[in-house]
C-alpha positions, 0 to 999 in steps of 0.5 A: 983202892987197896983190896985189903981195905975192902975185904972186911966189908964182905959182910955187907953184901952177904947180908944184903944178898941173904935178906934179898933171897929171904934166907933165915936172918940168924943164918945170914948174920952168922955167915956174914960175921964168919965171912968178915972174920975170915977176911981180916985173918981171924981163925975159927976159934977166935971167931967163936970166942968173939961170937960168945963174948958179944952174945954174953955182953948183949944177952939182955937184948935177947932176954926180951925174946923169952916173953914171946913163947910165954905169951903164945902159951898163955894165948893157947890156954885161953888168955884172949877168951878170958880177957873178952869174958872179963870185959863182957861182965863190965856193963859200962865198958866200951871199946872207946873207953878201954882204949882211952884208958890204956892210952892215958896209962901207956903215955904216962908210964912211958913218960916215967921211963916204963917203956916195957910196961906195955907193947904190941906182943905182950899187951896189945895182941893178947889183952888190949885188942881182945878186951876192946873187941869183947866190949863191942861184942857185948854191946852189938853181938856178932861183929863183922871182920872189918870191924874186928880189924878196925878195933885191932888197928886202933888198939895197936895205934894206941900203943904206938902213939902213946909210947912215941910221944910219952917216951920223949918226956923221959930225960934218960931216953936214948933219943933225948940224950942223942939230941943233947949230945948232937947239939953240944957237938955242934956248938949249941950249949945250955940245952940239957935233957931236962929242958928237952923233956919239958918241951916234949910235954906240950906235944905229948898233951896235944897227942893225948887230946887229939887221940882221945877225941878220935877214940871218943867218936869210935863207939858211935862209928862202930855202932853205925857201921854195924847197923849198916852191916846188919841191914845189909844182911837182912836185905840179902836174907830177904832177897834169898828168901824171895828167890827160894819162894819163886823157885818153889812156886815154879 
């Protein structure tokens, strides 16, 4: 095989090696791009021009990164604490009810194409998880770490499941258009994005009902686990008190 045809592929092993050695991902990609460009005979100024052009053409992709420092700044100034305090003031709020409400809103908005309305970084971590945790704390007091982790896991699952099944209803979603194009390329005509979106509704409804049923049992499960944790703590404290009395009596 001609070596000249393989030289443009030099960027692939550079990426693999860089990620395997856990170098900075941005640095690895830049080095791989430079290596590929030099391998095909591009000069340095042409490479810089190409990098700049591709960055400007895809700058909307990097704009989503701007939300991360904003969320971090809001968390630093007490966003999570304020969310917990607000939920604590609502007597009827429970962990299960908050997560069920978010699931319904998230799946409905995803079905309408509003995919960025929620998300792990911008909604679940700073708002949903603290609100669900605050509702549990308001009912049961101090929570053990295992319960806090479980509530956070349920909050993340709500966003993932609702988004996954809701976005398939939106006819302009990339996966729906990809399936339509694939079917047409393979000679299966008459399948339009609208039909795929409509057939995604039963699956989304099933996911909605199943997950709402799971969340409806969450509050009782949390209460049961916290009661067991409290009994275990009381037993440990009683045992320690008896040991202290025995030491003092001796």
